[in-house]
N, C-alpha and C positions, 0 to 999 in steps of 0.2 A: 279415660283414665291413664291409658298407656302414654298418651301424648304428654300429659302433665308430668308423669314419672320420668320420661325421657328429658324433658326440659330441666327438671330439678337435678338429674343425675350428673351431668357434666356441663357446667355453665360456660366453659371455654370452647366447646366444640362448635364446628360449623353447623352440625346437625341441630344443635341447640338453638342457633340463630334462626334456622329455617322453621323449627318447631314453634318458636316464640312467635314468628310472623303468622304461622297457621293458627295458633291459639288466639291471637288478637283479631284475626280475620273472623274467627268463629264468634268471638265476643261482640263484634260489631254487627252481627247478623240481625238482631232485633230492630235495629235502626234502619236497615236496608229495605224492609218490607213496607214501603210507603203506601201501597195500595190497600193494605189491611187497615182497618179502623185503628188508629193510633191510641184511642181511648179504651180499646179492648182490655179487659181485665187480665187476660193471659199475657198479652204483650207487655202491659204495664208491670206485672209481677216478674216477668222474665228480665226486663230491663233493670228492675230493682235488684234481682239476684245477681245479674252481671256486675253491677256496681259493687255490691256487697262482696262478691267473689274477687273482684279486682284488688281489693285491699287485703285479701287474705291469701292470695296465691303464694306469696313468700318466695318468689324467684327473683333473680336479679334481671328484671325485664328492662326493655328499652323504655325510657321515660317518655319518649315521643309517642309511643303507642298507648301508654297509659293516659297521657294527656288527650289524645284523640278520642278515646272512649269517654273520658271524663267530660270533654267538650260536648260530645253528642248528648250526654246525659243532662248537662247544664242547660242545653238549648231545647230540651224535650218539652212537649206540650203538657205532659202530666206533672202536676205539682208533687206527687209522690216520688217520681223519678228524680226530679230536681232536688227534692229534700234529701233523698238517699245520697245523691252526688255530693251535696254540701256536707252532709254528715261524714262522708268517707274522706273528705279532703284533708283533715288533720292527720288521719292515720297514714294516708299516702305521703303527705309532706314530711312527716317526722320519722318515717320508717327508714332506717339506714340502708336497707337493701335496695331502695329506690333512690334515684338521684333526681327527684321531682323539682326541688327548689331551683337547681341549676337550669333545668329545662324550662321551668316557668319564667325565669329571668331572661333566658334567650328569646322566648316567645314574646315577651313584653318589649324587648329592644326592637 
């Protein structure tokens, strides 16, 4: 909780940048455990919570990190995780605190 509070406190600081990187590293963890059964109910629910949380963090995060996590979710084996990712896309795309549209266009080029 302290990490998220520090990220939201001062969006211009260097510490905020480092904390954001740490936060997104933590958010990617459910996809890094490939040796665990990916269809496991706990892993699936955790991935869905990460995607849900991603659209609700409310920080001016780096859009590349958001897209990385979203990309992992869209390529997941679980249909529930993919559905959660698709459902969160409009929220992420039209939220003014994220610059997702620009980052998506850069990726498409």
